[in-house]
Backbone as JSON Lines, residues from 0, in Angstrom:
{"i":0,"aa":"X","n":[17.84,-19.36,-1.58],"ca":[16.91,-18.44,-2.25],"c":[15.79,-19.23,-2.89]}
{"i":1,"aa":"X","n":[14.53,-18.89,-2.65],"ca":[13.43,-19.64,-3.21],"c":[13.42,-19.55,-4.73]}
{"i":2,"aa":"X","n":[12.87,-20.59,-5.34],"ca":[12.75,-20.57,-6.79],"c":[11.67,-19.61,-7.22]}
{"i":3,"aa":"X","n":[11.82,-18.98,-8.4],"ca":[10.79,-18.07,-8.89],"c":[9.48,-18.81,-9.08]}
{"i":4,"aa":"X","n":[8.37,-18.17,-8.76],"ca":[7.08,-18.84,-8.94],"c":[6.76,-19.0,-10.42]}
{"i":5,"aa":"X","n":[6.13,-20.1,-10.76],"ca":[5.67,-20.28,-12.13],"c":[4.41,-19.47,-12.3]}
{"i":6,"aa":"X","n":[4.44,-18.48,-13.18],"ca":[3.32,-17.55,-13.34],"c":[2.52,-17.93,-14.56]}
{"i":7,"aa":"X","n":[1.23,-18.01,-14.36],"ca":[0.33,-18.34,-15.46],"c":[0.01,-17.09,-16.26]}
{"i":8,"aa":"X","n":[0.17,-17.16,-17.57],"ca":[-0.24,-16.07,-18.45],"c":[-0.94,-16.68,-19.64]}
{"i":9,"aa":"X","n":[-2.09,-16.15,-19.96],"ca":[-2.85,-16.74,-21.04],"c":[-3.72,-17.87,-20.53]}
{"i":10,"aa":"X","n":[-4.2,-18.69,-21.44],"ca":[-5.1,-19.78,-21.08],"c":[-4.45,-21.11,-21.42]}
{"i":11,"aa":"X","n":[-3.9,-21.83,-20.45],"ca":[-3.3,-23.12,-20.72],"c":[-4.33,-24.15,-21.11]}
{"i":12,"aa":"X","n":[-3.87,-25.21,-21.79],"ca":[-4.8,-26.23,-22.26],"c":[-5.35,-27.07,-21.12]}
{"i":13,"aa":"X","n":[-4.57,-27.22,-20.06],"ca":[-4.99,-28.05,-18.93],"c":[-5.6,-27.17,-17.85]}
{"i":14,"aa":"X","n":[-6.91,-27.29,-17.56],"ca":[-7.54,-26.45,-16.54],"c":[-6.9,-26.63,-15.18]}
{"i":15,"aa":"X","n":[-6.37,-27.83,-14.88],"ca":[-5.75,-28.07,-13.58],"c":[-4.5,-27.22,-13.42]}
{"i":16,"aa":"X","n":[-3.79,-26.97,-14.55],"ca":[-2.59,-26.14,-14.5],"c":[-2.92,-24.74,-14.05]}
{"i":17,"aa":"X","n":[-4.05,-24.21,-14.53],"ca":[-4.47,-22.87,-14.15],"c":[-4.75,-22.79,-12.66]}
{"i":18,"aa":"X","n":[-5.39,-23.84,-12.11],"ca":[-5.77,-23.83,-10.71],"c":[-4.56,-23.94,-9.79]}
{"i":19,"aa":"X","n":[-3.48,-24.6,-10.26],"ca":[-2.33,-24.87,-9.4],"c":[-1.18,-23.91,-9.63]}
{"i":20,"aa":"X","n":[-1.34,-22.92,-10.49],"ca":[-0.25,-22.01,-10.84],"c":[-0.59,-20.58,-10.45]}
{"i":21,"aa":"X","n":[0.31,-19.88,-9.77],"ca":[0.06,-18.47,-9.48],"c":[-0.11,-17.67,-10.76]}
{"i":22,"aa":"X","n":[-0.95,-16.67,-10.74],"ca":[-1.15,-15.83,-11.91],"c":[-1.15,-14.37,-11.49]}
{"i":23,"aa":"X","n":[-0.94,-13.5,-12.45],"ca":[-0.95,-12.07,-12.17],"c":[-2.33,-11.68,-11.63]}
{"i":24,"aa":"X","n":[-2.35,-11.0,-10.5],"ca":[-3.63,-10.61,-9.88],"c":[-4.35,-9.58,-10.74]}
{"i":25,"aa":"X","n":[-5.64,-9.73,-10.84],"ca":[-6.45,-8.8,-11.62],"c":[-6.68,-7.48,-10.89]}
{"i":26,"aa":"X","n":[-7.15,-6.49,-11.63],"ca":[-7.34,-5.15,-11.08],"c":[-8.42,-5.15,-9.99]}
{"i":27,"aa":"X","n":[-9.54,-5.8,-10.25],"ca":[-10.67,-5.75,-9.31],"c":[-10.29,-6.34,-7.96]}
{"i":28,"aa":"X","n":[-9.63,-7.48,-7.95],"ca":[-9.28,-8.12,-6.69],"c":[-8.22,-7.31,-5.94]}
{"i":29,"aa":"X","n":[-7.34,-6.65,-6.66],"ca":[-6.33,-5.82,-6.0],"c":[-6.96,-4.58,-5.38]}
{"i":30,"aa":"X","n":[-7.94,-4.0,-6.05],"ca":[-8.64,-2.84,-5.49],"c":[-9.46,-3.26,-4.26]}
{"i":31,"aa":"X","n":[-10.03,-4.45,-4.29],"ca":[-10.78,-4.94,-3.13],"c":[-9.86,-5.11,-1.93]}
{"i":32,"aa":"X","n":[-8.67,-5.67,-2.16],"ca":[-7.71,-5.84,-1.06],"c":[-7.25,-4.49,-0.55]}
{"i":33,"aa":"X","n":[-7.05,-3.53,-1.46],"ca":[-6.6,-2.21,-1.06],"c":[-7.67,-1.5,-0.22]}
{"i":34,"aa":"X","n":[-8.94,-1.7,-0.56],"ca":[-10.03,-1.11,0.23],"c":[-10.03,-1.68,1.64]}
{"i":35,"aa":"X","n":[-9.82,-2.98,1.76],"ca":[-9.75,-3.63,3.07],"c":[-8.58,-3.05,3.87]}
{"i":36,"aa":"X","n":[-7.41,-2.99,3.24],"ca":[-6.24,-2.44,3.92],"c":[-6.42,-0.96,4.24]}
{"i":37,"aa":"X","n":[-7.13,-0.25,3.36],"ca":[-7.35,1.18,3.59],"c":[-8.08,1.45,4.89]}
{"i":38,"aa":"X","n":[-9.04,0.61,5.22],"ca":[-9.76,0.79,6.49],"c":[-8.83,0.56,7.68]}
{"i":39,"aa":"X","n":[-7.95,-0.44,7.56],"ca":[-6.99,-0.69,8.63],"c":[-6.0,0.47,8.77]}
{"i":40,"aa":"X","n":[-5.55,0.99,7.63],"ca":[-4.59,2.1,7.66],"c":[-5.22,3.35,8.25]}
{"i":41,"aa":"X","n":[-6.47,3.64,7.9],"ca":[-7.15,4.81,8.47],"c":[-7.26,4.69,9.99]}
{"i":42,"aa":"X","n":[-7.58,3.5,10.47],"ca":[-7.66,3.31,11.92],"c":[-6.29,3.5,12.57]}
{"i":43,"aa":"X","n":[-5.25,2.99,11.91],"ca":[-3.89,3.12,12.45],"c":[-3.44,4.58,12.44]}
{"i":44,"aa":"X","n":[-3.74,5.3,11.35],"ca":[-3.37,6.72,11.28],"c":[-4.14,7.53,12.32]}
{"i":45,"aa":"X","n":[-5.4,7.17,12.55],"ca":[-6.19,7.87,13.55],"c":[-5.57,7.7,14.93]}
{"i":46,"aa":"X","n":[-5.13,6.47,15.24],"ca":[-4.49,6.22,16.52],"c":[-3.18,7.0,16.65]}
{"i":47,"aa":"X","n":[-2.36,6.98,15.6],"ca":[-1.08,7.72,15.62],"c":[-1.33,9.21,15.8]}
{"i":48,"aa":"X","n":[-2.32,9.74,15.1],"ca":[-2.61,11.17,15.22],"c":[-3.09,11.54,16.62]}
{"i":49,"aa":"X","n":[-3.9,10.68,17.23],"ca":[-4.36,10.95,18.59],"c":[-3.19,11.02,19.57]}
{"i":50,"aa":"X","n":[-2.26,10.07,19.44],"ca":[-1.11,10.04,20.33],"c":[-0.24,11.28,20.14]}
{"i":51,"aa":"X","n":[0.06,11.62,18.9],"ca":[0.95,12.75,18.63],"c":[0.3,14.09,18.96]}
{"i":52,"aa":"X","n":[-0.99,14.19,18.72],"ca":[-1.7,15.44,19.07],"c":[-1.73,15.61,20.58]}
{"i":53,"aa":"X","n":[-1.95,14.5,21.3],"ca":[-1.95,14.58,22.76],"c":[-0.58,15.0,23.28]}
{"i":54,"aa":"X","n":[0.48,14.42,22.7],"ca":[1.84,14.78,23.11],"c":[2.13,16.25,22.78]}
{"i":55,"aa":"X","n":[1.79,16.66,21.57],"ca":[2.04,18.04,21.17],"c":[1.26,19.04,22.0]}
{"i":56,"aa":"X","n":[0.02,18.7,22.31],"ca":[-0.81,19.6,23.12],"c":[-0.23,19.78,24.51]}
{"i":57,"aa":"X","n":[0.21,18.7,25.13],"ca":[0.77,18.78,26.49],"c":[2.1,19.51,26.53]}
{"i":58,"aa":"X","n":[2.88,19.39,25.47],"ca":[4.21,20.0,25.46],"c":[4.23,21.45,24.97]}
{"i":59,"aa":"X","n":[3.33,21.78,24.04],"ca":[3.46,23.05,23.32],"c":[2.35,24.06,23.6]}
{"i":60,"aa":"X","n":[1.2,23.62,24.08],"ca":[0.07,24.53,24.23],"c":[-0.25,24.75,25.69]}
{"i":61,"aa":"X","n":[-0.66,25.98,26.04],"ca":[-1.05,26.26,27.43],"c":[-2.36,25.56,27.77]}
{"i":62,"aa":"X","n":[-2.49,25.22,29.02],"ca":[-3.7,24.54,29.49],"c":[-4.83,25.54,29.62]}
{"i":63,"aa":"X","n":[-6.01,25.18,29.13],"ca":[-7.18,26.04,29.23],"c":[-8.39,25.24,29.65]}
{"i":64,"aa":"X","n":[-9.38,25.91,30.16],"ca":[-10.61,25.22,30.6],"c":[-11.84,25.67,29.82]}
{"i":65,"aa":"X","n":[-11.69,26.7,28.99],"ca":[-12.82,27.23,28.24],"c":[-12.64,26.95,26.75]}
{"i":66,"aa":"X","n":[-13.77,26.86,26.0],"ca":[-13.66,26.61,24.56],"c":[-12.79,27.64,23.84]}
{"i":67,"aa":"X","n":[-12.84,28.9,24.29],"ca":[-12.05,29.94,23.63],"c":[-10.55,29.78,23.9]}
{"i":68,"aa":"X","n":[-10.2,28.92,24.85],"ca":[-8.79,28.69,25.13],"c":[-8.15,27.7,24.16]}
{"i":69,"aa":"X","n":[-8.99,27.04,23.36],"ca":[-8.47,26.04,22.43],"c":[-7.56,26.68,21.39]}
{"i":70,"aa":"X","n":[-6.46,26.02,21.11],"ca":[-5.5,26.51,20.14],"c":[-5.1,25.39,19.18]}
{"i":71,"aa":"X","n":[-4.54,25.79,18.05],"ca":[-4.09,24.85,17.04],"c":[-2.61,24.59,17.22]}
{"i":72,"aa":"X","n":[-2.2,23.36,17.01],"ca":[-0.78,23.03,17.1],"c":[0.01,23.84,16.07]}
{"i":73,"aa":"X","n":[1.22,24.23,16.4],"ca":[2.04,25.02,15.46],"c":[2.21,24.33,14.11]}
{"i":74,"aa":"X","n":[2.34,25.14,13.08],"ca":[2.49,24.58,11.73],"c":[3.74,23.71,11.63]}
{"i":75,"aa":"X","n":[4.82,24.1,12.33],"ca":[6.04,23.31,12.24],"c":[5.84,21.91,12.82]}
{"i":76,"aa":"X","n":[5.0,21.8,13.87],"ca":[4.74,20.49,14.47],"c":[3.91,19.63,13.51]}
{"i":77,"aa":"X","n":[2.94,20.26,12.86],"ca":[2.13,19.52,11.91],"c":[2.95,19.05,10.72]}
{"i":78,"aa":"X","n":[3.85,19.92,10.22],"ca":[4.61,19.6,9.02],"c":[5.83,18.72,9.28]}
{"i":79,"aa":"X","n":[6.44,18.87,10.45],"ca":[7.69,18.16,10.74],"c":[7.5,16.94,11.64]}
{"i":80,"aa":"X","n":[6.35,16.84,12.27],"ca":[6.1,15.71,13.16],"c":[4.93,14.86,12.67]}
{"i":81,"aa":"X","n":[3.76,15.49,12.52],"ca":[2.57,14.74,12.15],"c":[2.69,14.12,10.75]}
{"i":82,"aa":"X","n":[2.98,14.96,9.75],"ca":[3.02,14.46,8.37],"c":[4.08,13.37,8.17]}
{"i":83,"aa":"X","n":[5.33,13.57,8.62],"ca":[6.31,12.48,8.48],"c":[5.9,11.21,9.22]}
{"i":84,"aa":"X","n":[5.22,11.37,10.36],"ca":[4.78,10.19,11.11],"c":[3.74,9.4,10.32]}
{"i":85,"aa":"X","n":[2.86,10.11,9.62],"ca":[1.86,9.43,8.79],"c":[2.54,8.67,7.65]}
{"i":86,"aa":"X","n":[3.53,9.3,7.03],"ca":[4.26,8.66,5.93],"c":[4.99,7.42,6.43]}
{"i":87,"aa":"X","n":[5.65,7.54,7.58],"ca":[6.38,6.41,8.15],"c":[5.43,5.28,8.56]}
{"i":88,"aa":"X","n":[4.24,5.65,9.03],"ca":[3.24,4.64,9.38],"c":[2.82,3.86,8.14]}
{"i":89,"aa":"X","n":[2.6,4.57,7.04],"ca":[2.21,3.92,5.79],"c":[3.31,2.99,5.29]}
{"i":90,"aa":"X","n":[4.56,3.49,5.31],"ca":[5.7,2.68,4.87],"c":[5.87,1.47,5.78]}
{"i":91,"aa":"X","n":[5.72,1.69,7.08],"ca":[5.86,0.6,8.03],"c":[4.81,-0.47,7.85]}
{"i":92,"aa":"X","n":[3.57,-0.05,7.63],"ca":[2.47,-1.01,7.46],"c":[2.75,-1.95,6.29]}
{"i":93,"aa":"X","n":[2.98,-1.36,5.11],"ca":[3.21,-2.19,3.93],"c":[4.57,-2.87,3.99]}
{"i":94,"aa":"X","n":[5.59,-2.14,4.45],"ca":[6.94,-2.69,4.47],"c":[7.05,-3.92,5.34]}
{"i":95,"aa":"X","n":[6.49,-3.87,6.53],"ca":[6.58,-5.01,7.45],"c":[5.87,-6.23,6.87]}
{"i":96,"aa":"X","n":[4.66,-6.03,6.37],"ca":[3.91,-7.16,5.82],"c":[4.56,-7.72,4.56]}
{"i":97,"aa":"X","n":[4.97,-6.83,3.64],"ca":[5.61,-7.31,2.41],"c":[6.93,-8.01,2.71]}
{"i":98,"aa":"X","n":[7.69,-7.46,3.67],"ca":[9.01,-8.0,3.96],"c":[8.9,-9.38,4.62]}
{"i":99,"aa":"X","n":[7.94,-9.55,5.5],"ca":[7.86,-10.78,6.28],"c":[7.02,-11.88,5.64]}
{"i":100,"aa":"X","n":[5.99,-11.49,4.88],"ca":[5.09,-12.51,4.34],"c":[4.68,-12.27,2.89]}
{"i":101,"aa":"X","n":[4.97,-11.09,2.35],"ca":[4.57,-10.8,0.98],"c":[3.12,-10.39,0.83]}
{"i":102,"aa":"X","n":[2.41,-10.24,1.94],"ca":[1.0,-9.9,1.85],"c":[0.53,-9.19,3.12]}
{"i":103,"aa":"X","n":[-0.37,-8.26,2.93],"ca":[-1.02,-7.59,4.05],"c":[-2.25,-8.4,4.45]}
{"i":104,"aa":"X","n":[-2.96,-7.93,5.47],"ca":[-4.18,-8.63,5.9],"c":[-5.23,-8.63,4.8]}
{"i":105,"aa":"X","n":[-5.36,-7.5,4.11],"ca":[-6.31,-7.44,3.0],"c":[-5.92,-8.35,1.86]}
{"i":106,"aa":"X","n":[-4.63,-8.41,1.56],"ca":[-4.15,-9.28,0.49],"c":[-4.34,-10.75,0.84]}
{"i":107,"aa":"X","n":[-4.17,-11.08,2.12],"ca":[-4.37,-12.47,2.54],"c":[-5.8,-12.91,2.29]}
{"i":108,"aa":"X","n":[-6.75,-12.01,2.51],"ca":[-8.17,-12.36,2.32],"c":[-8.45,-12.78,0.88]}
{"i":109,"aa":"X","n":[-7.68,-12.23,-0.06],"ca":[-7.91,-12.53,-1.48],"c":[-6.8,-13.4,-2.07]}
{"i":110,"aa":"X","n":[-5.95,-13.98,-1.21],"ca":[-4.84,-14.85,-1.62],"c":[-3.89,-14.14,-2.59]}
{"i":111,"aa":"X","n":[-3.58,-12.88,-2.29],"ca":[-2.63,-12.12,-3.1],"c":[-1.26,-12.13,-2.42]}
{"i":112,"aa":"X","n":[-0.23,-12.07,-3.21],"ca":[1.12,-12.04,-2.67],"c":[2.01,-11.2,-3.57]}
{"i":113,"aa":"X","n":[2.73,-10.24,-2.98],"ca":[3.64,-9.39,-3.74],"c":[5.07,-9.86,-3.54]}
{"i":114,"aa":"X","n":[5.75,-10.12,-4.63],"ca":[7.13,-10.61,-4.58],"c":[7.95,-9.89,-5.64]}
{"i":115,"aa":"X","n":[9.26,-10.09,-5.57],"ca":[10.14,-9.62,-6.63],"c":[10.02,-10.57,-7.82]}
{"i":116,"aa":"X","n":[10.53,-10.16,-8.96],"ca":[10.36,-10.97,-10.15],"c":[11.04,-12.32,-10.07]}
{"i":117,"aa":"X","n":[12.02,-12.45,-9.17],"ca":[12.68,-13.75,-9.01],"c":[11.97,-14.64,-7.99]}
{"i":118,"aa":"X","n":[10.83,-14.17,-7.47],"ca":[10.04,-14.98,-6.55],"c":[10.35,-14.76,-5.09]}
{"i":119,"aa":"X","n":[11.35,-13.95,-4.76],"ca":[11.71,-13.72,-3.37],"c":[10.88,-12.58,-2.79]}
{"i":120,"aa":"X","n":[10.8,-12.55,-1.46],"ca":[10.08,-11.46,-0.8],"c":[10.8,-10.14,-0.99]}
{"i":121,"aa":"X","n":[10.06,-9.06,-0.9],"ca":[10.63,-7.74,-1.09],"c":[11.61,-7.41,0.03]}
{"i":122,"aa":"X","n":[12.69,-6.73,-0.31],"ca":[13.59,-6.18,0.69],"c":[12.99,-4.88,1.21]}
{"i":123,"aa":"X","n":[13.56,-4.35,2.28],"ca":[13.08,-3.06,2.78],"c":[13.26,-1.98,1.72]}
{"i":124,"aa":"X","n":[14.4,-2.02,1.04],"ca":[14.65,-1.01,0.0],"c":[13.62,-1.1,-1.11]}
{"i":125,"aa":"X","n":[13.34,-2.32,-1.56],"ca":[12.37,-2.48,-2.64],"c":[10.96,-2.12,-2.17]}
{"i":126,"aa":"X","n":[10.65,-2.39,-0.91],"ca":[9.34,-2.03,-0.36],"c":[9.13,-0.52,-0.39]}
{"i":127,"aa":"X","n":[10.17,0.22,0.05],"ca":[10.07,1.69,0.04],"c":[9.97,2.2,-1.39]}
{"i":128,"aa":"X","n":[10.76,1.62,-2.29],"ca":[10.69,2.03,-3.69],"c":[9.3,1.8,-4.27]}
{"i":129,"aa":"X","n":[8.69,0.69,-3.91],"ca":[7.37,0.37,-4.44],"c":[6.31,1.34,-3.91]}
{"i":130,"aa":"X","n":[6.4,1.67,-2.64],"ca":[5.45,2.63,-2.07],"c":[5.61,4.0,-2.72]}
{"i":131,"aa":"X","n":[6.86,4.44,-2.88],"ca":[7.1,5.74,-3.52],"c":[6.65,5.73,-4.98]}
{"i":132,"aa":"X","n":[6.89,4.62,-5.68],"ca":[6.47,4.52,-7.08],"c":[4.95,4.59,-7.19]}
{"i":133,"aa":"X","n":[4.25,4.0,-6.22],"ca":[2.79,4.04,-6.22],"c":[2.26,5.44,-5.96]}
{"i":134,"aa":"X","n":[3.1,6.31,-5.39],"ca":[2.67,7.68,-5.06],"c":[2.96,8.68,-6.18]}
{"i":135,"aa":"X","n":[3.75,8.27,-7.19],"ca":[4.16,9.21,-8.23],"c":[2.97,9.74,-9.01]}
{"i":136,"aa":"X","n":[2.17,8.85,-9.58],"ca":[1.02,9.29,-10.39],"c":[-0.02,10.02,-9.56]}
{"i":137,"aa":"X","n":[-0.41,9.53,-8.36],"ca":[-1.34,10.31,-7.55],"c":[-0.82,11.7,-7.2]}
{"i":138,"aa":"X","n":[0.47,11.82,-6.92],"ca":[1.04,13.13,-6.59],"c":[0.98,14.07,-7.79]}
{"i":139,"aa":"X","n":[1.32,13.56,-8.96],"ca":[1.28,14.4,-10.17],"c":[-0.15,14.82,-10.49]}
{"i":140,"aa":"X","n":[-1.08,13.88,-10.39],"ca":[-2.48,14.21,-10.66],"c":[-3.03,15.18,-9.61]}
{"i":141,"aa":"X","n":[-2.65,14.98,-8.35],"ca":[-3.11,15.88,-7.3],"c":[-2.6,17.3,-7.51]}
{"i":142,"aa":"X","n":[-1.33,17.44,-7.86],"ca":[-0.78,18.77,-8.12],"c":[-1.44,19.42,-9.33]}
{"i":143,"aa":"X","n":[-1.72,18.62,-10.36],"ca":[-2.39,19.15,-11.54],"c":[-3.8,19.63,-11.19]}
{"i":144,"aa":"X","n":[-4.52,18.82,-10.4],"ca":[-5.87,19.21,-10.0],"c":[-5.89,20.48,-9.18]}
{"i":145,"aa":"X","n":[-4.92,20.6,-8.27],"ca":[-4.86,21.82,-7.44],"c":[-4.47,23.03,-8.27]}
{"i":146,"aa":"X","n":[-3.55,22.83,-9.23],"ca":[-3.11,23.94,-10.08],"c":[-4.26,24.48,-10.95]}
{"i":147,"aa":"X","n":[-5.15,23.58,-11.34],"ca":[-6.27,23.99,-12.2],"c":[-7.41,24.62,-11.4]}
{"i":148,"aa":"X","n":[-7.77,23.98,-10.27],"ca":[-8.96,24.4,-9.54],"c":[-8.66,25.14,-8.24]}
{"i":149,"aa":"X","n":[-7.42,25.1,-7.79],"ca":[-7.02,25.76,-6.54],"c":[-7.95,25.39,-5.38]}
{"i":150,"aa":"X","n":[-8.19,24.11,-5.29],"ca":[-9.13,23.62,-4.28],"c":[-8.6,22.31,-3.71]}
{"i":151,"aa":"X","n":[-8.71,22.16,-2.38],"ca":[-8.19,20.95,-1.74],"c":[-8.98,19.72,-2.14]}
{"i":152,"aa":"X","n":[-10.29,19.88,-2.31],"ca":[-11.11,18.74,-2.72],"c":[-10.67,18.26,-4.1]}
{"i":153,"aa":"X","n":[-10.4,19.2,-5.0],"ca":[-9.92,18.84,-6.33],"c":[-8.58,18.13,-6.26]}
{"i":154,"aa":"X","n":[-7.74,18.57,-5.34],"ca":[-6.44,17.92,-5.15],"c":[-6.62,16.46,-4.73]}
{"i":155,"aa":"X","n":[-7.47,16.23,-3.73],"ca":[-7.68,14.88,-3.23],"c":[-8.35,13.98,-4.27]}
{"i":156,"aa":"X","n":[-9.33,14.54,-4.98],"ca":[-10.02,13.75,-6.0],"c":[-9.09,13.39,-7.14]}
{"i":157,"aa":"X","n":[-8.25,14.35,-7.55],"ca":[-7.31,14.09,-8.63],"c":[-6.27,13.06,-8.21]}
{"i":158,"aa":"X","n":[-5.83,13.14,-6.94],"ca":[-4.88,12.15,-6.43],"c":[-5.52,10.76,-6.41]}
{"i":159,"aa":"X","n":[-6.8,10.69,-6.06],"ca":[-7.52,9.42,-6.06],"c":[-7.59,8.83,-7.47]}
{"i":160,"aa":"X","n":[-7.85,9.7,-8.46],"ca":[-7.88,9.24,-9.84],"c":[-6.5,8.73,-10.27]}
{"i":161,"aa":"X","n":[-5.45,9.43,-9.8],"ca":[-4.11,8.98,-10.1],"c":[-3.81,7.61,-9.5]}
{"i":162,"aa":"X","n":[-4.31,7.38,-8.29],"ca":[-4.13,6.08,-7.66],"c":[-4.83,4.98,-8.46]}
{"i":163,"aa":"X","n":[-6.04,5.26,-8.94],"ca":[-6.73,4.3,-9.79],"c":[-5.96,4.07,-11.08]}
{"i":164,"aa":"X","n":[-5.35,5.15,-11.58],"ca":[-4.57,5.04,-12.81],"c":[-3.42,4.05,-12.69]}
{"i":165,"aa":"X","n":[-2.84,3.94,-11.48],"ca":[-1.78,2.95,-11.27],"c":[-2.26,1.55,-11.64]}
{"i":166,"aa":"X","n":[-3.49,1.24,-11.25],"ca":[-4.03,-0.1,-11.47],"c":[-4.64,-0.26,-12.86]}
{"i":167,"aa":"X","n":[-5.27,0.81,-13.36],"ca":[-5.85,0.75,-14.7],"c":[-4.77,0.58,-15.76]}
{"i":168,"aa":"X","n":[-3.54,0.95,-15.41],"ca":[-2.41,0.74,-16.32],"c":[-2.28,-0.74,-16.69]}
{"i":169,"aa":"X","n":[-2.75,-1.62,-15.82],"ca":[-2.66,-3.06,-16.08],"c":[-3.42,-3.45,-17.34]}
{"i":170,"aa":"X","n":[-4.45,-2.68,-17.7],"ca":[-5.24,-3.03,-18.88],"c":[-4.49,-2.76,-20.18]}
{"i":171,"aa":"X","n":[-3.48,-1.89,-20.13],"ca":[-2.7,-1.62,-21.34],"c":[-1.32,-2.27,-21.28]}
{"i":172,"aa":"X","n":[-1.0,-2.86,-20.15],"ca":[0.27,-3.58,-20.02],"c":[0.06,-5.03,-20.45]}
{"i":173,"aa":"X","n":[0.92,-5.54,-21.3],"ca":[0.74,-6.88,-21.86],"c":[0.7,-7.96,-20.8]}
{"i":174,"aa":"X","n":[1.44,-7.76,-19.7],"ca":[1.47,-8.76,-18.64],"c":[0.4,-8.52,-17.58]}
{"i":175,"aa":"X","n":[-0.35,-7.44,-17.71],"ca":[-1.4,-7.15,-16.74],"c":[-0.87,-6.63,-15.42]}
{"i":176,"aa":"X","n":[0.3,-5.98,-15.45],"ca":[0.92,-5.48,-14.22],"c":[0.6,-4.01,-14.01]}
{"i":177,"aa":"X","n":[0.45,-3.62,-12.74],"ca":[0.19,-2.22,-12.4],"c":[1.44,-1.39,-12.64]}
{"i":178,"aa":"X","n":[1.25,-0.07,-12.69],"ca":[2.37,0.82,-13.01],"c":[3.5,0.7,-11.99]}
{"i":179,"aa":"X","n":[3.17,0.67,-10.69],"ca":[4.22,0.6,-9.69],"c":[4.91,-0.76,-9.68]}
{"i":180,"aa":"X","n":[4.25,-1.8,-10.19],"ca":[4.91,-3.09,-10.36],"c":[6.0,-2.98,-11.43]}
{"i":181,"aa":"X","n":[5.64,-2.34,-12.53],"ca":[6.59,-2.2,-13.64],"c":[7.77,-1.34,-13.23]}
{"i":182,"aa":"X","n":[7.52,-0.26,-12.5],"ca":[8.58,0.66,-12.12],"c":[9.57,0.04,-11.13]}
{"i":183,"aa":"X","n":[9.12,-0.92,-10.34],"ca":[9.97,-1.49,-9.28],"c":[10.32,-2.95,-9.51]}
{"i":184,"aa":"X","n":[9.94,-3.49,-10.67],"ca":[10.27,-4.88,-11.0],"c":[9.72,-5.85,-9.96]}
{"i":185,"aa":"X","n":[8.49,-5.61,-9.55],"ca":[7.81,-6.5,-8.62],"c":[6.54,-7.02,-9.29]}
{"i":186,"aa":"X","n":[5.89,-7.96,-8.64],"ca":[4.67,-8.52,-9.22],"c":[3.75,-8.95,-8.08]}
{"i":187,"aa":"X","n":[2.46,-8.73,-8.26],"ca":[1.46,-9.18,-7.3],"c":[0.71,-10.36,-7.91]}
{"i":188,"aa":"X","n":[0.76,-11.5,-7.22],"ca":[0.21,-12.74,-7.74],"c":[-1.07,-13.13,-7.02]}
{"i":189,"aa":"X","n":[-1.93,-13.79,-7.73],"ca":[-3.09,-14.46,-7.15],"c":[-2.67,-15.9,-6.92]}
{"i":190,"aa":"X","n":[-2.52,-16.28,-5.65],"ca":[-1.99,-17.59,-5.32],"c":[-3.09,-18.65,-5.34]}
{"i":191,"aa":"X","n":[-2.8,-19.83,-5.87],"ca":[-3.78,-20.93,-5.79],"c":[-3.92,-21.4,-4.35]}
{"i":192,"aa":"X","n":[-5.05,-21.98,-4.04],"ca":[-5.32,-22.41,-2.67],"c":[-4.27,-23.4,-2.17]}
{"i":193,"aa":"X","n":[-3.79,-24.25,-3.05],"ca":[-2.86,-25.29,-2.63],"c":[-1.5,-24.72,-2.23]}
{"i":194,"aa":"X","n":[-1.16,-23.51,-2.75],"ca":[0.14,-22.91,-2.46],"c":[0.04,-21.72,-1.52]}
{"i":195,"aa":"X","n":[-1.15,-21.39,-1.09],"ca":[-1.31,-20.17,-0.31],"c":[-1.01,-20.41,1.16]}
{"i":196,"aa":"X","n":[-0.14,-19.56,1.71],"ca":[0.18,-19.58,3.13],"c":[-0.38,-18.32,3.78]}
{"i":197,"aa":"X","n":[-0.91,-18.46,4.97],"ca":[-1.33,-17.29,5.72],"c":[-0.13,-16.49,6.19]}
{"i":198,"aa":"X","n":[-0.4,-15.29,6.67],"ca":[0.68,-14.4,7.1],"c":[1.49,-15.02,8.23]}
{"i":199,"aa":"X","n":[0.8,-15.53,9.24],"ca":[1.52,-16.05,10.41],"c":[2.26,-17.34,10.08]}
{"i":200,"aa":"X","n":[1.71,-18.15,9.19],"ca":[2.43,-19.35,8.75],"c":[3.7,-18.97,8.01]}
{"i":201,"aa":"X","n":[3.62,-17.93,7.2],"ca":[4.81,-17.48,6.47],"c":[5.86,-16.92,7.42]}
{"i":202,"aa":"X","n":[5.43,-16.21,8.46],"ca":[6.36,-15.67,9.45],"c":[7.07,-16.81,10.18]}
{"i":203,"aa":"X","n":[6.3,-17.81,10.58],"ca":[6.93,-18.93,11.3],"c":[7.94,-19.67,10.42]}
{"i":204,"aa":"X","n":[7.57,-19.85,9.15],"ca":[8.47,-20.52,8.21],"c":[9.75,-19.71,8.0]}
{"i":205,"aa":"X","n":[9.61,-18.39,7.92],"ca":[10.74,-17.51,7.69],"c":[11.69,-17.5,8.88]}
{"i":206,"aa":"X","n":[11.16,-17.64,10.09],"ca":[11.97,-17.54,11.29],"c":[12.56,-18.86,11.77]}
{"i":207,"aa":"X","n":[12.29,-19.93,11.05],"ca":[12.85,-21.22,11.43],"c":[14.37,-21.24,11.18]}
C-alpha cells in the first residue's frame, strides 16, 4: 500500500518544500479541469445517445420516408435505457480514470490527482460514492428551482449553482476541501512537477 502523500497546508518557511509537496487543489484550477472534462463528457454522451437512439429507432419505430412519419421514442425507452446509460457513462468515465490513475484527462492537464485520505487510489465503491455525493447538492438545488419556478431552465440553472456550491464550500472548509471530498473522505491534490505522473505512466506502473 502506498504511503500517504505529504500534503502542504499553510505557508511553510522553506519555499522549496512548497514546490515539492502536494497541496490541496484550489477551486479555480479544479473548475478549469472540470470544464475540460465536461467537453469530453458531452462528446461521449452525444456518441452514446446516437448509438442508443439508432438502436431504439430500428427496433421500436416503423420505417417512414416522409417528415410526418417521424416519431418519438417511447417514454419507457428514454427513462429506462437512455437516462441510465448516461448515468453509467458518467460513472464509467470518472470511475475508470480515478481507479486506474487518480486523474482524468482534464485533471492531468492541471496536475491534479484525486486519492483517498491514506494516499491510495479510489476503489470502485469510493468512486461511485464520490460521484453520487457530488450530485446531492445539484439535485437538491435543481428540485428547489423547479418547485419554485416550474421551469426546466430554472431546474438546470439551479442544479448548476448547486454544482458550483460543491466547490465554493472549499472557501469555508478549513482544509480547503470541496463538499464531496468531505462527504467521501477523499482529497484532490495539486501535484508538484517532480512527483506528477501522466495517466498512461500511472497505468503502466499499476499493471507491473
